[in-house]
N, CA, C and O of each residue as an XYZ file, in Angstrom:
864
protein
N      20.033     -0.007     -4.866
C      19.912      1.221     -5.641
C      19.050      2.224     -4.879
O      18.058      1.867     -4.244
N      19.460      3.488     -4.961
C      18.785      4.542     -4.205
C      17.838      5.324     -5.103
O      18.168      5.650     -6.243
N      16.646      5.623     -4.567
C      15.664      6.418     -5.306
C      15.075      7.474     -4.392
O      14.968      7.276     -3.181
N      14.692      8.599     -4.982
C      14.010      9.628     -4.208
C      12.602      9.144     -3.894
O      12.077      8.252     -4.560
N      12.005      9.735     -2.885
C      10.634      9.355     -2.517
C       9.657      9.713     -3.630
O       8.654      9.022     -3.815
N       9.932     10.778     -4.371
C       9.067     11.141     -5.496
C       9.101     10.065     -6.576
O       8.064      9.723     -7.145
N      10.293      9.527     -6.864
C      10.433      8.459     -7.857
C       9.678      7.216     -7.405
O       9.005      6.561     -8.201
N       9.796      6.902     -6.131
C       9.123      5.723     -5.585
C       7.609      5.875     -5.698
O       6.917      4.932     -6.081
N       7.105      7.034     -5.373
C       5.660      7.253     -5.446
C       5.157      7.165     -6.886
O       4.128      6.544     -7.149
N       5.881      7.783     -7.814
C       5.457      7.778     -9.218
C       5.448      6.362     -9.790
O       4.493      5.968    -10.458
N       6.508      5.600     -9.529
C       6.579      4.232    -10.037
C       5.499      3.360     -9.395
O       4.872      2.548    -10.076
N       5.282      3.519     -8.108
C       4.295      2.704     -7.399
C       2.887      2.974     -7.914
O       2.087      2.050     -8.061
N       2.586      4.227     -8.185
C       1.256      4.580     -8.688
C       1.003      3.933    -10.045
O      -0.053      3.342    -10.275
N       1.973      4.050    -10.934
C       1.807      3.483    -12.272
C       1.718      1.955    -12.202
O       0.929      1.343    -12.922
N       2.525      1.347    -11.338
C       2.514     -0.112    -11.203
C       1.184     -0.600    -10.633
O       0.622     -1.582    -11.118
N       0.684      0.078     -9.611
C      -0.578     -0.328     -9.002
C      -1.725     -0.216    -10.005
O      -2.615     -1.065    -10.045
N      -1.689      0.830    -10.803
C      -2.725      0.981    -11.832
C      -2.584     -0.108    -12.891
O      -3.580     -0.657    -13.362
N      -1.350     -0.416    -13.259
C      -1.113     -1.468    -14.238
C      -1.553     -2.829    -13.739
O      -1.886     -3.707    -14.535
N      -1.557     -3.011    -12.419
C      -1.989     -4.276    -11.822
C      -3.507     -4.362    -11.716
O      -4.041     -5.380    -11.275
N      -4.204     -3.303    -12.115
C      -5.663     -3.361    -12.142
C      -6.364     -2.588    -11.044
O      -7.593     -2.598    -10.980
N      -5.612     -1.913    -10.171
C      -6.262     -1.121     -9.128
C      -6.882      0.128     -9.740
O      -6.397      0.641    -10.748
N      -7.948      0.610     -9.128
C      -8.539      1.864     -9.579
C      -7.513      2.978     -9.397
O      -6.566      2.840     -8.622
N      -7.710      4.095    -10.126
C      -6.760      5.189     -9.985
C      -6.712      5.687     -8.546
O      -5.641      6.009     -8.032
N      -7.870      5.751     -7.897
C      -7.913      6.225     -6.519
C      -7.100      5.349     -5.580
O      -6.309      5.849     -4.781
N      -7.301      4.023     -5.681
C      -6.570      3.108     -4.812
C      -5.095      3.050     -5.202
O      -4.228      2.879     -4.345
N      -4.814      3.193     -6.498
C      -3.420      3.219     -6.951
C      -2.689      4.418     -6.352
O      -1.533      4.301     -5.945
N      -3.352      5.555     -6.297
C      -2.753      6.750     -5.695
C      -2.486      6.527     -4.203
O      -1.435      6.907     -3.685
N      -3.450      5.906     -3.525
C      -3.272      5.634     -2.099
C      -2.155      4.621     -1.868
O      -1.376      4.753     -0.924
N      -2.080      3.613     -2.730
C      -1.011      2.615     -2.618
C       0.355      3.272     -2.810
O       1.315      2.932     -2.119
N       0.438      4.207     -3.744
C       1.696      4.897     -4.022
C       2.111      5.780     -2.845
O       3.278      5.802     -2.455
N       1.153      6.498     -2.292
C       1.460      7.341     -1.128
C       1.905      6.478      0.053
O       2.826      6.835      0.788
N       1.234      5.337      0.221
C       1.591      4.435      1.308
C       2.975      3.844      1.139
O       3.730      3.727      2.105
N       3.313      3.468     -0.100
C       4.635      2.905     -0.377
C       5.717      3.950     -0.118
O       6.773      3.646      0.437
N       5.440      5.171     -0.526
C       6.375      6.271     -0.259
C       6.538      6.472      1.252
O       7.653      6.652      1.743
N       5.440      6.442      1.969
C       5.440      6.680      3.412
C       6.267      5.615      4.133
O       7.087      5.932      4.995
N       6.045      4.360      3.774
C       6.819      3.278      4.387
C       8.298      3.392      4.043
O       9.158      3.196      4.902
N       8.591      3.708      2.789
C       9.989      3.853      2.363
C      10.672      4.984      3.121
O      11.854      4.888      3.452
N       9.933      6.054      3.397
C      10.490      7.193      4.114
C      10.887      6.829      5.539
O      11.755      7.468      6.134
N      10.242      5.794      6.083
C      10.562      5.376      7.446
C      11.446      4.131      7.474
O      11.536      3.445      8.492
N      12.091      3.849      6.356
C      13.088      2.785      6.329
C      12.559      1.390      6.088
O      13.298      0.420      6.251
N      11.290      1.260      5.701
C      10.728     -0.058      5.416
C      10.833     -0.371      3.916
O      10.886      0.550      3.101
N      10.865     -1.659      3.543
C      10.964     -2.038      2.129
C       9.612     -1.908      1.416
O       9.034     -2.905      0.984
N       9.126     -0.696      1.300
C       7.799     -0.471      0.719
C       7.660     -0.992     -0.694
O       6.655     -1.619     -1.028
N       8.670     -0.737     -1.541
C       8.574     -1.183     -2.932
C       8.595     -2.698     -3.035
O       7.894     -3.276     -3.865
N       9.399     -3.347     -2.193
C       9.455     -4.805     -2.214
C       8.097     -5.405     -1.845
O       7.628     -6.353     -2.474
N       7.486     -4.836     -0.824
C       6.207     -5.373     -0.362
C       5.096     -5.094     -1.374
O       4.231     -5.944     -1.589
N       5.110     -3.924     -1.992
C       4.097     -3.624     -3.000
C       4.267     -4.551     -4.201
O       3.283     -5.072     -4.726
N       5.496     -4.757     -4.633
C       5.745     -5.657     -5.768
C       5.263     -7.067     -5.450
O       4.675     -7.733     -6.303
N       5.508     -7.518     -4.233
C       5.064     -8.858     -3.822
C       3.536     -8.943     -3.810
O       2.961     -9.933     -4.261
N       2.892     -7.909     -3.296
C       1.430     -7.920     -3.232
C       0.805     -7.894     -4.622
O      -0.119     -8.658     -4.900
N       1.300     -7.022     -5.495
C       0.740     -6.929     -6.848
C       0.910     -8.244     -7.602
O       0.029     -8.650     -8.360
N       2.043     -8.906     -7.391
C       2.274    -10.203     -8.040
C       1.315    -11.256     -7.501
O       0.752    -12.037     -8.269
N       1.128    -11.281     -6.184
C       0.251    -12.257     -5.558
C      -1.196    -12.079     -6.001
O      -1.894    -13.062     -6.253
N      -1.649    -10.832     -6.098
C      -3.056    -10.565     -6.413
C      -3.305    -10.268     -7.884
O      -4.397     -9.835     -8.253
N      -2.302    -10.495     -8.729
C      -2.473    -10.229    -10.153
C      -3.610    -11.082    -10.721
O      -3.629    -12.301    -10.554
N      -4.543    -10.429    -11.386
C      -5.718    -11.064    -12.021
C      -6.751    -11.565    -11.011
O      -7.737    -12.183    -11.412
N      -6.555    -11.318     -9.714
C      -7.533    -11.734     -8.701
C      -8.611    -10.648     -8.591
O      -8.274     -9.480     -8.399
N      -9.900    -11.004     -8.706
C     -10.964    -10.000     -8.572
C     -10.876     -9.305     -7.221
O     -10.776     -9.977     -6.195
N     -10.912     -7.972     -7.195
C     -10.790     -7.235     -5.920
C     -11.793     -7.682     -4.862
O     -11.484     -7.668     -3.670
N     -12.988     -8.079     -5.287
C     -14.009     -8.470     -4.311
C     -13.575     -9.692     -3.504
O     -14.016     -9.873     -2.369
N     -12.712    -10.534     -4.086
C     -12.265    -11.747     -3.394
C     -11.328    -11.442     -2.235
O     -11.219    -12.237     -1.302
N     -10.649    -10.296     -2.284
C      -9.691     -9.951     -1.227
C     -10.134     -8.697     -0.464
O      -9.319     -8.012      0.152
N     -11.442     -8.410     -0.518
C     -12.013     -7.264      0.188
C     -12.824     -7.743      1.388
O     -13.309     -8.874      1.386
N     -12.980     -6.907      2.413
C     -13.807     -7.291      3.564
C     -15.240     -7.599      3.136
O     -15.826     -6.875      2.331
N     -15.793     -8.676      3.681
C     -17.172     -9.053      3.340
C     -18.151     -8.045      3.921
O     -19.095     -7.632      3.248
N     -17.930     -7.649      5.166
C     -18.829     -6.706      5.835
C     -18.037     -5.805      6.772
O     -17.307     -6.284      7.640
N     -18.187     -4.493      6.588
C     -17.476     -3.542      7.446
C     -18.160     -3.385      8.803
O     -17.614     -2.769      9.718
N     -19.359     -3.950      8.919
C     -20.077     -3.857     10.182
C     -19.856     -5.047     11.095
O     -20.324     -5.054     12.234
N     -19.141     -6.058     10.604
C     -18.908     -7.270     11.390
C     -17.916     -7.007     12.521
O     -17.132     -6.060     12.465
N     -17.962     -7.857     13.545
C     -17.017     -7.739     14.653
C     -15.591     -8.020     14.186
O     -14.636     -7.387     14.636
N     -15.469     -8.991     13.268
C     -14.169     -9.324     12.694
C     -14.301     -9.309     11.176
O     -15.171     -9.980     10.621
N     -13.447     -8.550     10.507
C     -13.501     -8.475      9.053
C     -12.756     -9.668      8.445
O     -11.697    -10.068      8.930
N     -13.325    -10.222      7.382
C     -12.633    -11.273      6.649
C     -12.993    -11.156      5.175
O     -13.965    -10.494      4.813
N     -12.192    -11.810      4.325
C     -12.388    -11.745      2.880
C     -12.768    -13.121      2.344
O     -12.398    -14.134      2.938
N     -13.504    -13.176      1.223
C     -13.912    -14.463      0.632
C     -12.730    -15.375      0.306
O     -12.834    -16.593      0.449
N     -11.614    -14.802     -0.127
C     -10.460    -15.612     -0.523
C      -9.626    -16.079      0.668
O      -8.596    -16.730      0.490
N     -10.068    -15.747      1.882
C      -9.348    -16.087      3.116
C      -7.979    -15.412      3.186
O      -7.109    -15.841      3.944
N      -7.796    -14.373      2.408
C      -6.648    -13.479      2.535
C      -7.106    -12.106      2.051
O      -7.687    -11.976      0.974
N      -6.841    -11.107      2.847
C      -7.343     -9.771      2.576
C      -6.221     -8.868      2.068
O      -5.105     -8.897      2.586
N      -6.528     -8.074      1.058
C      -5.560     -7.105      0.550
C      -5.348     -6.011      1.591
O      -6.323     -5.430      2.068
N      -4.097     -5.714      1.957
C      -3.852     -4.659      2.939
C      -4.221     -3.278      2.410
O      -4.527     -2.375      3.188
N      -4.193     -3.114      1.096
C      -4.561     -1.824      0.511
C      -6.055     -1.584      0.643
O      -6.486     -0.503      1.044
N      -6.847     -2.601      0.302
C      -8.302     -2.468      0.414
C      -8.709     -2.414      1.878
O      -9.613     -1.665      2.251
N      -8.035     -3.216      2.715
C      -8.329     -3.211      4.151
C      -8.009     -1.845      4.748
O      -8.785     -1.309      5.539
N      -6.855     -1.281      4.362
C      -6.457      0.018      4.881
C      -7.386      1.127      4.443
O      -7.745      1.993      5.240
N      -7.781      1.106      3.165
C      -8.699      2.119      2.663
C     -10.049      2.012      3.368
O     -10.671      3.029      3.677
N     -10.502      0.793      3.623
C     -11.766      0.577      4.330
C     -11.668      1.078      5.767
O     -12.613      1.662      6.297
N     -10.503      0.841      6.394
C     -10.298      1.332      7.757
C     -10.389      2.850      7.794
O     -11.018      3.420      8.685
N      -9.761      3.497      6.827
C      -9.787      4.957      6.770
C     -11.219      5.468      6.639
O     -11.588      6.470      7.253
N     -12.025      4.770      5.831
C     -13.433      5.158      5.669
C     -14.219      4.964      6.960
O     -15.211      5.650      7.203
N     -13.763      4.020      7.788
C     -14.474      3.694      9.032
C     -13.785      4.294     10.256
O     -13.902      3.756     11.357
N     -13.073      5.393     10.074
C     -12.304      5.985     11.174
C     -13.174      6.325     12.374
O     -12.799      6.049     13.513
N     -14.324      6.916     12.126
C     -15.213      7.284     13.235
C     -15.686      6.043     13.978
O     -15.769      6.044     15.206
N     -15.996      4.985     13.234
C     -16.428      3.730     13.859
C     -15.297      3.141     14.705
O     -15.545      2.568     15.765
N     -14.054      3.284     14.233
C     -12.906      2.792     15.000
C     -12.832      3.483     16.354
O     -12.622      2.830     17.376
N     -13.002      4.792     16.366
C     -12.925      5.531     17.623
C     -14.089      5.175     18.542
O     -13.923      5.087     19.758
N     -15.257      4.973     17.960
C     -16.439      4.617     18.758
C     -16.288      3.235     19.385
O     -16.639      3.028     20.546
N     -15.761      2.287     18.604
C     -15.655      0.906     19.081
C     -14.352      0.648     19.834
O     -14.266     -0.280     20.638
N     -13.351      1.466     19.573
C     -12.058      1.270     20.220
C     -11.111      0.406     19.422
O      -9.910      0.674     19.387
N     -11.635     -0.642     18.771
C     -10.798     -1.528     17.954
C     -11.562     -2.002     16.722
O     -12.792     -2.056     16.720
N     -10.821     -2.341     15.687
C     -11.342     -3.043     14.510
C     -10.362     -4.167     14.220
O      -9.161     -3.929     14.091
N     -10.866     -5.391     14.118
C     -10.023     -6.570     13.909
C     -10.249     -7.143     12.513
O     -11.386     -7.262     12.057
N      -9.157     -7.494     11.843
C      -9.218     -8.097     10.508
C      -8.483     -9.425     10.532
O      -7.474     -9.570     11.222
N      -8.988    -10.396      9.780
C      -8.361    -11.716      9.728
C      -7.607    -11.929      8.424
O      -8.023    -11.463      7.364
N      -6.479    -12.649      8.524
C      -5.720    -13.111      7.358
C      -5.406    -11.976      6.380
O      -5.770    -12.032      5.205
N      -4.730    -10.958      6.882
C      -4.341     -9.816      6.054
C      -2.941    -10.052      5.486
O      -1.988    -10.272      6.234
N      -2.828    -10.006      4.176
C      -1.547    -10.188      3.507
C      -0.666     -8.961      3.723
O      -1.145     -7.831      3.635
N       0.620     -9.177      4.006
C       1.598     -8.099      4.161
C       0.992     -6.924      4.950
O       0.835     -5.832      4.404
N       0.658     -7.142      6.214
C      -0.080     -6.152      7.001
C       0.577     -4.778      7.089
O      -0.107     -3.775      7.296
N       1.899     -4.727      6.933
C       2.573     -3.433      7.019
C       2.051     -2.453      5.962
O       2.056     -1.242      6.182
N       1.602     -2.976      4.817
C       1.094     -2.114      3.754
C      -0.231     -1.431      4.132
O      -0.648     -0.477      3.475
N      -0.879     -1.917      5.179
C      -2.131     -1.282      5.624
C      -1.867     -0.124      6.576
O      -2.739      0.718      6.793
N      -0.661     -0.081      7.148
C      -0.355      0.911      8.190
C      -0.453      2.364      7.714
O      -0.990      3.192      8.450
N       0.044      2.717      6.506
C      -0.033      4.120      6.098
C      -1.446      4.701      6.109
O      -1.627      5.903      6.304
N      -2.438      3.850      5.900
C      -3.818      4.347      5.898
C      -4.238      4.831      7.283
O      -5.196      5.593      7.410
N      -3.526      4.393      8.320
C      -3.833      4.861      9.672
C      -3.579      6.351      9.812
O      -4.214      7.025     10.623
N      -2.640      6.865      9.011
C      -2.292      8.273      9.122
C      -3.473      9.175      8.825
O      -3.739     10.126      9.561
N      -4.188      8.874      7.735
C      -5.366      9.662      7.390
C      -6.436      9.547      8.447
O      -7.099     10.527      8.784
N      -6.607      8.329      8.975
C      -7.610      8.116     10.022
C      -7.242      8.908     11.273
O      -8.107      9.520     11.900
N      -5.966      8.898     11.636
C      -5.515      9.619     12.828
C      -5.723     11.124     12.677
O      -6.141     11.792     13.623
N      -5.436     11.656     11.498
C      -5.619     13.088     11.277
C      -7.089     13.486     11.357
O      -7.428     14.542     11.890
N      -7.958     12.629     10.821
C      -9.396     12.932     10.877
C      -9.925     12.849     12.306
O     -10.756     13.657     12.719
N      -9.437     11.869     13.047
C      -9.931     11.665     14.402
C      -9.277     12.612     15.415
O      -9.854     12.914     16.459
N      -8.077     13.072     15.094
C      -7.362     13.934     16.027
C      -6.700     13.181     17.157
O      -6.297     13.784     18.153
N      -6.579     11.851     17.017
C      -5.901     11.027     18.031
C      -5.039      9.998     17.304
O      -5.357      9.636     16.172
N      -3.951      9.512     17.925
C      -3.118      8.485     17.310
C      -3.890      7.173     17.118
O      -4.794      6.839     17.885
N      -3.501      6.445     16.071
C      -4.088      5.138     15.765
C      -2.973      4.100     15.780
O      -1.848      4.383     15.369
N      -3.287      2.906     16.252
C      -2.287      1.842     16.405
C      -2.700      0.598     15.630
O      -3.889      0.303     15.502
N      -1.707     -0.134     15.112
C      -1.931     -1.439     14.474
C      -1.019     -2.457     15.141
O       0.150     -2.175     15.403
N      -1.557     -3.643     15.415
C      -0.776     -4.698     16.066
C      -1.035     -6.037     15.387
O      -2.166     -6.366     15.027
N       0.053     -6.808     15.220
C      -0.052     -8.171     14.686
C       1.240     -8.926     14.997
O       2.318     -8.332     14.977
N       1.151    -10.168     15.270
C       2.310    -11.074     15.398
C       3.466    -10.484     16.204
O       4.626    -10.736     15.879
N       3.177     -9.708     17.243
C       4.246     -9.133     18.048
C       4.757     -7.802     17.554
O       5.678     -7.239     18.146
N       4.182     -7.284     16.480
C       4.561     -5.968     15.963
C       3.532     -4.930     16.401
O       2.341     -5.222     16.514
N       4.012     -3.721     16.642
C       3.109     -2.628     17.019
C       3.591     -1.331     16.373
O       4.749     -0.945     16.533
N       2.694     -0.657     15.639
C       3.013      0.627     15.034
C       1.899      1.605     15.369
O       0.721      1.247     15.353
N       2.275      2.837     15.670
C       1.291      3.868     15.992
C       1.664      5.148     15.262
O       2.846      5.440     15.080
N       0.666      5.910     14.846
C       0.921      7.174     14.162
C      -0.160      8.183     14.484
O      -1.321      7.845     14.712
N       0.268      9.446     14.494
C      -0.700     10.539     14.636
C      -0.948     11.202     13.284
O      -1.593     12.248     13.201
N      -0.429     10.581     12.231
C      -0.567     11.110     10.886
C       0.687     11.813     10.403
O       0.856     12.040      9.205
N       1.567     12.158     11.334
C       2.806     12.845     10.985
C       4.037     12.053     11.438
O       5.002     11.917     10.686
N       4.000     11.545     12.637
C       5.094     10.752     13.177
C       4.700      9.278     13.226
O       3.521      8.934     13.318
N       5.721      8.412     13.162
C       5.487      6.971     13.237
C       6.290      6.400     14.392
O       7.480      6.684     14.534
N       5.639      5.600     15.209
C       6.293      4.912     16.312
C       6.254      3.414     16.040
O       5.214      2.868     15.672
N       7.400      2.752     16.225
C       7.543      1.350     15.834
C       8.097      0.529     16.988
O       9.073      0.918     17.629
N       7.465     -0.611     17.246
C       7.937     -1.562     18.243
C       7.756     -2.969     17.692
O       6.790     -3.244     16.980
N       8.684     -3.855     18.022
C       8.546     -5.238     17.589
C       9.735     -5.723     16.795
O      10.545     -4.927     16.319
N       9.837     -7.033     16.655
C      10.908     -7.666     15.908
C      10.788     -7.349     14.423
O       9.677     -7.366     13.891
N      11.905     -7.057     13.725
C      11.845     -6.747     12.291
C      11.138     -7.811     11.459
O      10.426     -7.485     10.509
N      11.329     -9.080     11.811
C      10.667    -10.145     11.052
C       9.156    -10.081     11.222
O       8.410    -10.344     10.279
N       8.705     -9.732     12.420
C       7.266     -9.601     12.657
C       6.708     -8.423     11.883
O       5.600     -8.492     11.350
N       7.476     -7.336     11.818
C       7.026     -6.147     11.102
C       6.861     -6.432      9.610
O       6.016     -5.826      8.951
N       7.659     -7.343      9.083
C       7.619     -7.637      7.647
C       6.903     -8.961      7.360
O       7.154     -9.597      6.336
N       6.026     -9.363      8.251
C       5.316    -10.642      8.104
C       4.568    -10.717      6.772
O       4.005     -9.728      6.301
N       4.575    -11.911      6.177
C       3.862    -12.112      4.916
C       2.352    -12.106      5.117
O       1.602    -11.761      4.204
N       1.910    -12.485      6.301
C       0.475    -12.490      6.585
C       0.248    -12.399      8.090
O       1.020    -12.934      8.886
N      -0.818    -11.717      8.455
C      -1.208    -11.618      9.860
C      -2.511    -12.374     10.055
O      -3.511    -12.074      9.403
N      -2.503    -13.352     10.948
C      -3.741    -14.070     11.230
C      -4.793    -13.100     11.758
O      -5.972    -13.205     11.421
N      -4.357    -12.158     12.584
C      -5.233    -11.092     13.068
C      -4.480     -9.767     13.064
O      -3.383     -9.663     13.613
N      -5.070     -8.772     12.451
C      -4.543     -7.416     12.436
C      -5.543     -6.556     13.200
O      -6.701     -6.430     12.802
N      -5.083     -5.967     14.301
C      -5.982     -5.214     15.176
C      -5.603     -3.734     15.168
O      -4.474     -3.374     15.498
N      -6.547     -2.889     14.792
C      -6.364     -1.448     14.847
C      -7.090     -0.922     16.081
O      -8.170     -1.400     16.428
N      -6.492      0.058     16.734
C      -7.122      0.635     17.918
C      -6.880      2.141     17.967
O      -5.904      2.648     17.413
N      -7.788      2.844     18.642
C      -7.680      4.293     18.825
C      -8.496      4.691     20.050
O      -9.578      4.147     20.270
N      -7.991      5.640     20.857
C      -6.685      6.299     20.715
C      -5.546      5.386     21.140
O      -5.765      4.380     21.816
N      -4.310      5.747     20.735
C      -3.150      4.903     21.022
C      -2.008      5.742     21.575
O      -1.952      6.955     21.374
N      -1.096      5.071     22.276
C       0.096      5.736     22.800
C       1.189      5.744     21.737
O       1.335      4.789     20.974
N       1.951      6.826     21.696
C       3.057      6.958     20.752
C       4.363      6.648     21.479
O       4.848      7.452     22.275
N       4.932      5.461     21.193
C       6.170      5.033     21.846
C       7.108      4.410     20.812
O       6.700      3.525     20.061
N       8.370      4.869     20.770
C       9.344      4.301     19.842
C       9.410      5.043     18.531
O       9.351      4.420     17.471
N       9.531      6.361     18.571
C       9.501      7.192     17.373
C      10.623      6.842     16.403
O      11.766      6.631     16.809
N      10.282      6.784     15.112
C      11.258      6.514     14.055
C      11.393      7.757     13.179
O      10.395      8.373     12.805
N      12.647      8.124     12.854
C      12.899      9.319     12.058
C      12.817      9.003     10.563
O      13.328      7.972     10.126
N      12.184      9.873      9.775
C      12.078      9.655      8.329
C      13.367     10.006      7.591
O      14.239     10.686      8.132
N      13.477      9.529      6.336
C      14.622      9.823      5.474
C      14.111     10.454      4.183
O      12.910     10.436      3.912
N      15.023     11.013      3.387
C      14.637     11.686      2.146
C      14.779     10.792      0.914
O      14.110     11.007     -0.097
N      15.658      9.783      1.005
C      15.838      8.823     -0.079
C      15.767      7.423      0.514
O      15.939      7.237      1.719
N      15.512      6.442     -0.342
C      15.382      5.072      0.160
C      16.146      4.102     -0.730
O      16.218      4.276     -1.946
N      16.714      3.082     -0.105
C      17.352      2.010     -0.851
C      16.275      1.059     -1.356
O      15.422      0.613     -0.589
N      16.317      0.757     -2.625
C      15.282     -0.057     -3.259
C      15.898     -1.304     -3.866
O      16.922     -1.233     -4.545
N      15.272     -2.446     -3.619
C      15.715     -3.702     -4.217
C      15.521     -3.641     -5.733
O      14.445     -3.289     -6.217
N      16.565     -3.985     -6.468
C      16.497     -3.893     -7.928
C      15.423     -4.808     -8.507
O      14.730     -4.430     -9.451
N      15.280     -5.999     -7.952
C      14.275     -6.932     -8.463
C      12.860     -6.377     -8.281
O      12.021     -6.503     -9.172
N      12.602     -5.766     -7.128
C      11.265     -5.216     -6.893
C      10.999     -4.041     -7.826
O       9.873     -3.858     -8.289
N      12.026     -3.248     -8.101
C      11.868     -2.109     -9.011
C      11.543     -2.602    -10.428
O      10.727     -2.011    -11.136
N      12.198     -3.691    -10.819
C      11.929     -4.279    -12.132
C      10.506     -4.817    -12.206
O       9.831     -4.660    -13.223
N      10.046     -5.455    -11.121
C       8.680     -5.976    -11.078
C       7.664     -4.845    -11.183
O       6.696     -4.940    -11.936
N       7.889     -3.780    -10.427
C       6.979     -2.633    -10.502
C       6.985     -2.041    -11.913
O       5.946     -1.627    -12.425
N       8.163     -2.007    -12.532
C       8.257     -1.490    -13.890
C       7.455     -2.326    -14.881
O       6.868     -1.792    -15.821
N       7.432     -3.640    -14.666
C       6.657     -4.529    -15.546
C       5.167     -4.252    -15.423
O       4.453     -4.227    -16.425
N       4.695     -4.045    -14.199
C       3.288     -3.703    -14.009
C       2.990     -2.321    -14.591
O       1.948     -2.114    -15.212
N       3.900     -1.388    -14.387
C       3.701     -0.030    -14.910
C       3.604     -0.034    -16.425
O       2.862      0.758    -17.006
N       4.354     -0.925    -17.067
C       4.368     -0.983    -18.537
C       2.986     -1.317    -19.105
O       2.677     -0.969    -20.244
N       2.171     -1.983    -18.317
C       0.824     -2.333    -18.789
C      -0.046     -1.098    -19.036
O      -1.033     -1.163    -19.768
N       0.322      0.011    -18.429
C      -0.498      1.220    -18.587
C      -0.196      1.944    -19.883
O      -0.916      2.869    -20.257
N       0.868      1.534    -20.577
C       1.215      2.189    -21.828
C       0.366      1.627    -22.956
O       0.291      0.412    -23.138
N      -0.268      2.504    -23.706
C      -1.119      2.058    -24.817
C      -0.238      1.511    -25.938
O       0.776      2.118    -26.281
N      -0.620      0.364    -26.514
C       0.173     -0.185    -27.614
C       0.121      0.731    -28.836
O      -0.883      1.398    -29.084
N       1.198      0.752    -29.579
C       1.250      1.594    -30.778
C       0.273      1.088    -31.832
O       0.120     -0.118    -32.029
N      -0.379      2.018    -32.497
C      -1.282      1.672    -33.588
C      -0.765      2.318    -34.869
O       0.140      3.151    -34.826
N      -1.336      1.935    -36.002
C      -0.935      2.526    -37.276
C      -1.143      4.036    -37.250
O      -0.311      4.800    -37.738
N      -2.296      4.461    -36.656
C      -2.616      5.884    -36.604
C      -1.647      6.638    -35.714
O      -1.204      7.733    -36.062
N      -1.308      6.051    -34.545
C      -0.405      6.746    -33.627
C       0.987      6.865    -34.215
O       1.680      7.855    -33.980
N       1.405      5.855    -34.984
C       2.718      5.934    -35.611
C       2.755      7.032    -36.672
O       3.752      7.742    -36.807
N       1.650      7.167    -37.430
C       1.584      8.201    -38.454
C       1.580      9.604    -37.855
O       2.134     10.539    -38.433
N       0.934      9.741    -36.667
C       0.841     11.043    -36.014
C       2.048     11.372    -35.164
O       2.218     12.514    -34.739
N       2.889     10.378    -34.910
C       4.033     10.585    -34.029
C       5.183     11.254    -34.718
O       5.124     11.579    -35.904
N       6.262     11.462    -33.932
C       7.445     12.110    -34.483
C       8.159     11.177    -35.438
O       8.005      9.958    -35.354
N       8.933     11.738    -36.338
C       9.717     10.934    -37.254
C       9.055     10.796    -38.603
O       8.120     11.530    -38.923
N       9.535      9.865    -39.388
C       9.089      9.730    -40.766
C       7.795      8.978    -40.917
O       7.212      8.984    -42.001
N       7.308      8.311    -39.843
C       6.097      7.526    -39.972
C       6.339      6.367    -40.917
O       7.300      5.615    -40.749
N       5.459      6.212    -41.929
C       5.617      5.120    -42.886
C       6.330      5.548    -44.139
O       6.579      4.736    -45.031
N       6.668      6.848    -44.215
C       7.309      7.328    -45.427
C       8.796      6.985    -45.430
O       9.392      6.764    -44.376
N       9.367      6.944    -46.572
C      10.795      6.653    -46.719
C      11.482      7.915    -47.201
O      11.264      8.330    -48.339
N      12.308      8.540    -46.369
C      12.958      9.786    -46.731
C      14.377      9.579    -47.272
O      15.082     10.542    -47.575
N      14.780      8.318    -47.389
C      16.147      8.062    -47.854
C      16.243      8.264    -49.357
O      17.316      8.095    -49.935
C-alpha cells in the first residue's frame, strides 16, 4: 500500500507517542521514519518493529550510560537507535572534535541514520555511519548509500560507528510516496490508538448527537 510522506510522518509521530516516547522524541522519530521512507527504506516497518520490541521498557535501560565514554553502551545491552541518534545529534561538536563516536549493540541501526542529517547541518560537513558492511553518509540534504541491502536492514549492529567529516559516495534519489507494509501500518495504528483518550460520561454528554437522551 502506498502512502504520502506526510501520512507516514503523522502516523509515526502518533505511534511513537503512544509507545511512550516523549513528544520531542516522537517528533524526531516521525521525521526520521519519513526521511528513510523518502529514500526507499522500510522506515515504517523498522519503527513498528522497534516500538514493539521496546514496548513498556524503561527508556533509561536502552539509553547510553555515558556520552563521554570512548564506546557508548546501554544497561539492557541493546541501545535504542532513536535515543542513540538524538544523543549523537546533541554531541555533534564532540563528534567533529574526536572524529568518531562508537556505539555498541544498537537495535535497527538504520533508524539512527536520520539524526546524522541535523548533525551534518550544524557542523557544515557530511557525517557517516558504518556497521556490518553498510555505509551511509549525509550532508543533511542528500543521502549516499553503500553496502548489501541485508546489512543496511540489520536487526542489530554490534558496533555502530559515526564519523565526521565523511565522503559522499553513492547518492540515492528521494521519492514523494512510499510503499508501506500493511502489517507495519496496522501495528503503528495500534500504538497510535493509545493516544486517544477513552470516552467518559461527561465527554459523551458534551459530544455531538443525542448523548444519553432518547429522541425517538
